[in-house]
C-alpha positions as CSV (number, residue, x, y, z in Angstrom):
1,W,53.3,-116.6,217.4
2,G,52.7,-120.1,216.1
3,W,51.3,-121.8,213.1
4,D,49.5,-125.2,213.0
5,A,49.7,-126.9,209.6
6,K,46.8,-129.3,210.4
7,K,44.4,-126.4,210.4
8,Y,45.1,-125.9,206.7
9,A,44.7,-129.5,205.6
10,D,41.4,-128.8,203.8
11,K,42.9,-125.9,201.9
12,L,45.7,-128.1,200.6
13,G,43.4,-131.1,200.0
14,K,45.4,-133.2,202.4
15,R,44.6,-135.3,205.5
16,E,45.4,-133.7,208.8
17,S,47.6,-136.7,209.6
18,D,49.8,-135.8,206.6
19,M,50.3,-132.2,207.7
20,I,53.5,-133.0,209.7
21,R,57.3,-132.9,209.4
22,L,57.8,-129.3,208.7
23,D,61.5,-129.1,207.9
24,D,62.1,-125.4,207.1
25,C,60.5,-122.0,208.0
26,K,62.2,-119.2,206.1
27,P,61.1,-115.5,206.8
28,V,60.7,-113.7,203.4
29,D,59.4,-110.4,202.0
30,D,60.7,-108.2,204.8
31,N,59.5,-110.8,207.4
32,T,55.8,-110.3,206.4
33,K,55.6,-113.9,205.1
34,I,57.1,-117.3,205.9
35,L,58.0,-120.0,203.4
36,A,57.6,-123.4,205.0
37,T,58.4,-126.8,203.5
38,S,57.6,-130.4,204.7
39,S,59.1,-133.7,203.9
40,K,55.5,-134.9,203.5
41,S,55.8,-133.3,200.0
42,Y,54.2,-129.9,200.5
43,A,55.3,-126.2,200.7
44,V,53.3,-123.2,201.8
45,L,53.7,-119.4,201.8
46,I,52.2,-118.1,205.1
47,D,51.0,-114.6,205.8
48,K,52.7,-113.7,209.1
49,A,50.0,-111.4,210.3
50,T,47.0,-113.7,209.8
51,G,48.5,-117.2,209.4
52,D,46.7,-117.6,206.1
53,V,48.2,-119.7,203.4
54,L,48.8,-117.4,200.4
55,W,50.3,-120.1,198.1
56,Y,50.9,-123.9,198.3
57,S,52.2,-126.9,196.5
58,V,51.3,-130.5,197.4
59,G,53.4,-132.0,194.6
60,S,56.9,-131.1,195.9
61,G,58.2,-134.6,196.8
62,N,60.1,-134.5,200.1
63,A,60.3,-130.7,200.0
64,H,63.2,-129.4,202.1
65,S,63.7,-125.7,201.2
66,A,62.0,-122.9,199.4
67,E,63.0,-119.4,198.3
68,F,61.1,-116.2,197.3
69,L,62.1,-115.0,193.8
70,P,61.5,-111.9,191.6
71,N,58.2,-111.6,189.8
72,N,56.3,-113.3,192.7
73,R,57.8,-116.7,192.1
74,I,58.9,-119.4,194.4
75,A,61.6,-122.1,194.1
76,V,61.3,-125.4,196.0
77,A,64.1,-127.8,196.5
78,C,63.0,-131.5,196.8
79,S,65.1,-134.2,198.4
80,E,65.1,-138.0,198.0
81,G,62.0,-139.2,196.2
82,G,61.6,-135.7,194.6
83,D,65.1,-134.9,193.6
84,V,64.1,-131.7,191.6
85,L,64.2,-128.0,191.9
86,Q,60.8,-126.5,191.0
87,I,59.6,-123.1,190.1
88,F,56.0,-121.8,190.8
89,D,54.0,-118.6,190.4
90,I,52.5,-117.4,193.6
91,G,49.2,-116.7,191.8
92,S,49.0,-120.3,190.6
93,P,49.1,-122.7,193.6
94,N,50.2,-126.2,192.9
95,Q,51.2,-125.6,189.3
96,V,54.8,-126.2,188.4
97,K,56.1,-123.7,185.9
98,F,59.5,-125.3,185.5
99,S,61.6,-128.1,187.1
100,T,65.1,-129.4,186.7
101,P,66.9,-132.4,188.4
102,L,68.5,-131.8,191.7
103,A,69.6,-134.9,193.5
104,H,68.9,-134.8,197.3
105,G,67.8,-131.2,197.1
106,H,68.2,-129.6,200.6
107,G,68.7,-125.8,200.1
108,V,67.9,-123.0,197.7
109,V,68.9,-119.3,198.0
110,W,68.5,-116.2,195.8
111,N,71.1,-113.5,195.7
112,P,69.6,-110.2,194.4
113,V,73.1,-108.7,193.9
114,S,74.6,-111.5,191.7
115,Q,71.1,-112.2,190.3
116,R,71.7,-115.9,190.7
117,L,69.9,-118.8,192.3
118,Y,72.0,-121.2,194.4
119,A,70.9,-124.8,195.2
120,I,72.5,-127.7,197.1
121,G,72.1,-131.4,197.1
122,S,74.3,-134.2,198.6
123,S,77.8,-132.9,197.8
124,T,76.9,-130.7,194.9
125,F,76.4,-126.9,194.7
126,N,74.6,-125.5,191.6
127,I,74.5,-122.0,190.3
128,Y,71.6,-121.0,188.1
129,K,70.7,-117.9,186.0
130,L,67.0,-116.9,185.6
131,T,66.0,-117.3,182.0
132,D,62.9,-116.0,180.2
133,W,61.9,-114.7,183.6
134,E,59.6,-112.0,182.2
135,T,57.5,-114.5,180.3
136,A,54.9,-117.1,181.3
137,A,57.4,-119.9,180.8
138,P,60.4,-119.1,183.2
139,K,63.4,-121.3,183.2
140,L,66.6,-121.9,185.2
141,T,69.9,-122.2,183.2
142,L,72.6,-124.1,185.0
143,E,75.8,-122.0,184.9
144,K,78.1,-124.1,187.1
145,S,78.0,-127.2,189.3
146,I,80.6,-127.4,192.0
147,A,81.7,-130.5,194.0
148,T,81.9,-129.6,197.7
149,N,83.2,-132.9,199.1
150,T,86.6,-131.5,199.9
151,W,85.0,-129.0,202.3
152,V,81.5,-130.2,203.1
153,T,79.5,-133.4,202.4
154,G,75.9,-134.4,203.1
155,L,74.7,-130.8,202.4
156,H,71.7,-129.9,204.5
157,D,71.6,-126.1,204.6
158,M,72.7,-123.0,202.8
159,L,72.5,-119.3,203.8
160,L,73.4,-116.0,202.1
161,V,75.6,-114.3,204.7
162,D,76.2,-111.2,202.6
163,E,76.2,-110.2,199.0
164,N,79.4,-112.1,198.3
165,T,79.4,-114.9,200.8
166,L,77.4,-118.1,201.1
167,M,77.4,-120.6,204.0
168,L,77.1,-124.3,203.2
169,A,76.5,-126.8,206.0
170,G,76.4,-130.6,206.2
171,N,78.9,-132.8,208.0
172,R,80.8,-129.5,208.7
173,A,80.3,-125.9,207.4
174,A,82.2,-123.6,205.2
175,F,81.9,-120.1,203.7
176,Y,82.0,-119.8,199.9
177,N,83.3,-116.6,198.3
178,I,81.0,-115.9,195.3
179,T,83.6,-113.8,193.5
180,T,86.7,-115.9,193.9
181,G,85.1,-119.4,194.3
182,V,87.1,-120.1,197.4
183,F,85.8,-122.2,200.3
184,T,86.9,-121.4,203.9
185,N,86.2,-123.7,206.9
186,I,84.2,-122.4,209.9
187,P,86.1,-123.2,213.1
188,I,83.1,-123.8,215.4
189,F,81.9,-126.7,213.3
190,A,85.2,-128.5,212.9
191,S,84.0,-131.4,215.0
192,S,80.4,-131.6,213.8
193,N,79.2,-134.4,211.5
194,A,75.5,-133.8,211.0
195,L,74.6,-130.1,210.9
196,K,71.0,-129.5,209.8
197,S,70.7,-125.7,210.0
198,V,73.1,-122.8,210.4
199,N,72.2,-119.1,210.6
200,I,75.1,-116.6,210.7
201,N,75.0,-112.9,211.1
202,G,77.7,-111.5,208.8
203,D,78.0,-108.3,210.7
204,T,78.5,-109.7,214.2
205,G,79.6,-113.3,213.7
206,E,76.7,-114.6,215.8
207,C,75.2,-117.9,214.9
208,W,72.1,-120.0,215.7
209,F,72.2,-123.6,214.7
210,T,71.0,-127.2,215.1
211,D,73.5,-130.0,215.4
212,P,72.2,-133.6,215.9
213,S,75.9,-134.7,216.0
214,K,75.2,-134.4,219.8
215,I,72.6,-137.2,219.8
216,E,69.5,-136.5,221.9
217,I,66.9,-138.6,220.0
218,P,68.5,-141.9,218.9
219,E,65.5,-142.9,216.8
220,L,65.5,-139.5,215.0
221,T,69.0,-139.0,213.9
222,W,68.0,-135.8,212.0
223,A,66.4,-134.1,214.9
224,S,67.4,-132.3,218.1
225,H,65.7,-130.9,221.2
226,T,68.3,-128.1,221.5
227,I,68.8,-124.8,219.7
228,R,72.5,-123.7,219.9
229,Y,74.1,-120.3,219.8
230,T,77.6,-118.8,219.6
231,D,78.5,-115.2,219.7
232,D,81.4,-115.8,217.3
233,V,81.7,-118.6,214.7
234,N,85.5,-118.3,214.9
235,K,85.4,-119.8,218.4
236,T,85.4,-123.5,218.9
237,Y,82.5,-123.8,221.3
238,E,78.9,-122.6,221.7
239,T,78.2,-119.9,224.2
240,K,74.5,-120.6,224.9
241,N,71.8,-123.2,224.2
242,F,68.2,-123.9,225.2
243,K,66.0,-127.0,225.0
244,I,62.5,-127.5,223.8
245,D,61.8,-131.0,225.0
246,D,58.4,-131.5,223.2
247,L,59.6,-130.4,219.7
248,N,61.7,-132.5,217.4
249,I,63.7,-129.7,215.8
250,Y,65.2,-130.0,212.3
251,K,66.0,-126.5,211.2
252,V,65.9,-123.2,213.2
253,R,65.6,-119.8,211.5
254,V,66.3,-116.3,212.9
255,F,63.2,-114.1,212.4
256,K,65.1,-110.9,213.4
257,W,68.6,-110.4,214.5
């Protein structure tokens, strides 16, 4: 399966030459759809079966992450040049329902158990409550903002490992206990300094990740040609990897464990 953004340039009202630099591709809605974002300031919801674009935004400056939310809504985190967290209705493409500042936005995750939205930017980790969500004017209320620099800086990725555990990745990576607020370092990333994506299976300890700390493309310090794997994040080394020489990889996502 594959998806070529350039084929949908007309639908988004963009030039084919601007349909580049996809930086995330998150499976959502029981893997029937994929949320993709691009640093070229667009985000799309893709139907996995047909490849059709079900929703889009072309006003999400330097979009780096998106999340599927209750009531058919989507959150988009925008990095430098955008620096906001936006909320959209799927039925209203390209229409921002709400936005709030988020400097260097790189990740956004919804937890259906805690009923909270989590977002990261630079060395800050924000927790939001959904407000007025049943109305036509939804909002996010910031409950807490946490400095992560003691544990992780340069935040680039966040994952919900289980209902009580988040993973935050940047120069290194750490688990965050939602109940206690305690961070715990992840051993395999102790010597990393530029993680871009980390996917951890909370049941098995397996992990797929991208780590440009191991420089392969000097002119693209954010990219890698290698997808890396370990069968246990408590080890200090990867157990497998494979290369895709013709693809400058930013983030990797697991479609099905």
